[in-house]
C-alpha positions as CSV (number, residue, x, y, z in Angstrom):
1,X,0.0,0.0,0.0
2,X,2.9,2.3,0.9
3,X,4.4,1.7,-2.6
4,X,1.2,2.6,-4.3
5,X,0.9,5.9,-2.3
6,X,4.5,6.8,-3.3
7,X,3.9,5.9,-6.9
8,X,0.7,8.0,-7.4
9,X,2.4,11.4,-6.9
10,X,5.2,10.4,-9.2
11,X,2.8,9.4,-12.0
12,X,0.8,12.7,-11.6
13,X,4.0,14.8,-11.6
14,X,5.3,13.0,-14.7
15,X,2.0,13.5,-16.5
16,X,1.9,17.2,-15.7
17,X,5.5,17.7,-16.9
18,X,4.9,15.8,-20.1
19,X,1.6,17.7,-20.8
20,X,3.4,21.1,-20.2
21,X,6.1,20.1,-22.6
22,X,3.5,19.5,-25.4
23,X,1.6,22.6,-24.6
24,X,4.6,24.8,-24.9
25,X,5.9,23.2,-28.1
26,X,6.6,25.8,-30.8
27,X,4.9,25.6,-34.2
28,X,6.8,27.0,-37.2
29,X,5.1,28.0,-40.4
30,X,6.3,26.6,-43.8
31,X,9.1,28.5,-45.4
32,X,7.3,28.6,-48.8
33,X,4.0,27.4,-50.4
34,X,4.1,23.8,-51.4
35,X,6.0,22.3,-53.1
36,X,8.7,25.1,-52.9
37,X,11.3,23.9,-50.4
38,X,8.6,21.9,-48.7
39,X,6.7,18.7,-49.0
40,X,4.9,18.0,-52.3
41,X,1.4,19.3,-52.7
42,X,-1.2,16.7,-52.0
43,X,-3.6,15.5,-54.6
44,X,-6.7,17.6,-54.0
45,X,-10.2,18.3,-55.3
46,X,-9.1,21.6,-57.1
47,X,-9.8,22.3,-60.7
48,X,-6.1,22.8,-61.6
49,X,-4.3,20.0,-63.4
50,X,-2.1,18.1,-61.0
51,X,1.0,16.1,-61.8
52,X,2.3,13.1,-59.9
53,X,5.7,11.6,-60.9
54,X,5.3,8.3,-59.0
55,X,2.8,5.5,-59.3
56,X,-0.8,6.1,-58.0
57,X,-2.6,3.1,-56.7
58,X,-6.3,2.7,-55.7
59,X,-8.7,-0.2,-55.2
60,X,-11.1,1.4,-57.6
61,X,-10.4,4.3,-59.9
62,X,-13.1,6.1,-61.9
63,X,-13.2,9.1,-64.2
64,X,-16.1,11.5,-64.4
65,X,-15.6,12.4,-68.1
66,X,-12.6,10.6,-69.6
67,X,-9.3,8.9,-68.9
68,X,-6.2,9.1,-71.1
69,X,-2.8,7.7,-71.3
70,X,-0.1,7.4,-74.0
71,X,0.2,3.8,-73.1
72,X,-1.8,1.1,-71.2
73,X,-0.3,-1.8,-69.4
74,X,-1.4,-4.8,-67.4
75,X,-1.6,-4.7,-63.6
76,X,2.2,-5.5,-63.4
77,X,3.2,-2.8,-65.7
78,X,4.0,-5.3,-68.5
79,X,2.4,-6.1,-71.8
80,X,1.9,-2.4,-72.7
81,X,0.3,-1.2,-75.9
82,X,-0.2,2.2,-77.5
83,X,-3.9,3.1,-78.0
84,X,-3.0,4.8,-81.3
85,X,-2.3,1.3,-82.7
86,X,-5.6,-0.2,-81.6
87,X,-6.5,-2.4,-78.7
88,X,-4.7,-5.8,-78.6
89,X,-6.8,-8.8,-79.3
90,X,-9.7,-6.9,-80.9
91,X,-11.5,-3.8,-79.6
92,X,-10.5,-0.6,-81.3
93,X,-9.5,-2.1,-84.6
94,X,-10.7,-5.7,-84.3
95,X,-13.3,-7.6,-86.2
96,X,-16.5,-5.7,-86.6
97,X,-15.0,-2.3,-85.7
98,X,-15.9,0.2,-88.5
99,X,-17.0,-2.7,-90.7
100,X,-20.2,-3.6,-92.4
101,X,-21.6,-6.7,-94.1
102,X,-21.1,-6.5,-97.9
103,X,-22.3,-8.6,-100.8
104,X,-19.3,-9.9,-102.8
105,X,-19.0,-12.0,-105.9
106,X,-16.6,-14.9,-105.5
107,X,-15.7,-17.5,-108.1
108,X,-14.7,-21.2,-107.7
109,X,-10.9,-21.8,-107.5
110,X,-9.9,-18.1,-107.3
111,X,-7.8,-16.9,-104.4
112,X,-8.9,-13.8,-102.6
113,X,-6.6,-11.9,-100.2
114,X,-7.6,-9.9,-97.2
115,X,-5.8,-6.6,-98.1
116,X,-7.5,-4.6,-95.3
117,X,-5.8,-3.7,-92.1
118,X,-8.3,-5.7,-90.0
119,X,-9.4,-9.3,-90.0
120,X,-12.5,-9.9,-92.1
121,X,-15.4,-12.4,-91.6
122,X,-16.6,-14.4,-94.6
123,X,-20.0,-16.0,-94.6
124,X,-21.1,-18.3,-97.4
125,X,-24.1,-20.4,-98.1
126,X,-24.2,-23.2,-100.7
127,X,-27.0,-25.3,-102.3
128,X,-27.4,-28.9,-101.3
129,X,-23.9,-30.3,-101.8
130,X,-20.8,-29.1,-100.0
131,X,-18.1,-26.7,-100.9
132,X,-14.4,-26.8,-99.9
133,X,-13.0,-23.6,-98.5
134,X,-9.3,-23.2,-98.2
135,X,-7.6,-20.5,-96.0
136,X,-3.9,-19.8,-95.7
137,X,-1.0,-17.4,-95.3
138,X,-0.3,-17.8,-99.1
139,X,-1.8,-19.6,-102.1
140,X,0.6,-22.5,-101.5
141,X,0.4,-22.8,-97.7
142,X,-3.1,-23.2,-96.6
143,X,-5.5,-25.6,-94.8
144,X,-9.0,-26.9,-95.7
145,X,-11.3,-25.1,-93.3
146,X,-14.7,-26.3,-94.5
147,X,-15.9,-29.5,-96.2
148,X,-19.6,-29.8,-96.0
149,X,-21.5,-33.0,-95.9
150,X,-23.9,-33.6,-98.8
151,X,-27.1,-33.1,-96.9
152,X,-29.4,-32.8,-99.9
153,X,-32.2,-31.5,-97.8
154,X,-30.4,-28.6,-96.2
155,X,-28.7,-25.4,-97.3
156,X,-25.2,-25.5,-95.8
157,X,-23.2,-22.5,-94.8
158,X,-20.2,-21.5,-92.8
159,X,-18.5,-18.4,-91.4
160,X,-14.8,-18.0,-91.3
161,X,-12.4,-15.2,-90.1
162,X,-9.6,-14.3,-92.5
163,X,-6.6,-12.6,-90.8
164,X,-4.9,-9.6,-92.3
165,X,-2.9,-10.6,-95.3
166,X,-4.3,-14.2,-95.5
167,X,-5.9,-15.8,-98.5
168,X,-9.1,-17.8,-99.0
169,X,-10.8,-19.5,-101.9
170,X,-13.9,-21.6,-102.6
171,X,-12.5,-24.9,-103.8
172,X,-14.1,-27.6,-106.0
173,X,-17.8,-28.0,-105.7
174,X,-18.8,-31.5,-104.7
175,X,-21.5,-31.4,-107.4
176,X,-21.1,-29.6,-110.8
177,X,-24.4,-27.8,-110.7
178,X,-24.3,-26.9,-107.0
179,X,-22.0,-24.6,-105.1
180,X,-21.9,-21.4,-103.1
181,X,-24.7,-19.0,-104.0
182,X,-24.4,-16.4,-101.3
183,X,-21.2,-14.8,-100.1
184,X,-21.0,-11.9,-97.6
185,X,-17.9,-10.3,-96.0
186,X,-17.8,-8.2,-92.9
187,X,-15.2,-5.6,-93.8
188,X,-14.5,-1.9,-94.0
189,X,-16.5,-0.1,-96.6
């Protein structure tokens, strides 16, 4: 009990001295407006454009009107692409972007090349018997993409995507009086 009574005045005295020290601490104003010789200005809600040289991270980031960057990258800062060249894997310049379906005339055995700067989609429909469709990087290096099955009671059709620079052709008809009768391409006008 005697130790407790001795300890109480010491704790009170220490608390008063510590409190007095904090109360008499001197505050000094900044030497210049931020960021001049001071800490960097914080990101704020002002209407003036703000620049941050380091990374900025947030759980969710949203823009009220637009967002812009000269380059976009994945979450690790890798696999970057320039939006001026189009979005990778489609998007800005991919299949369907600024393209419309067009009626085209195609002949059997003639190679046609996709000379546009986007992939094109080719749709064809044939009467009764099948049509072979070849697609390739050249007229000598290609694969058979379609060989339809002789269903005499059905109109057969198929849709293929032809990459930029690739070739396609409608090969030999499986019946001399039947073949493709409808060809459409999704391409730039």
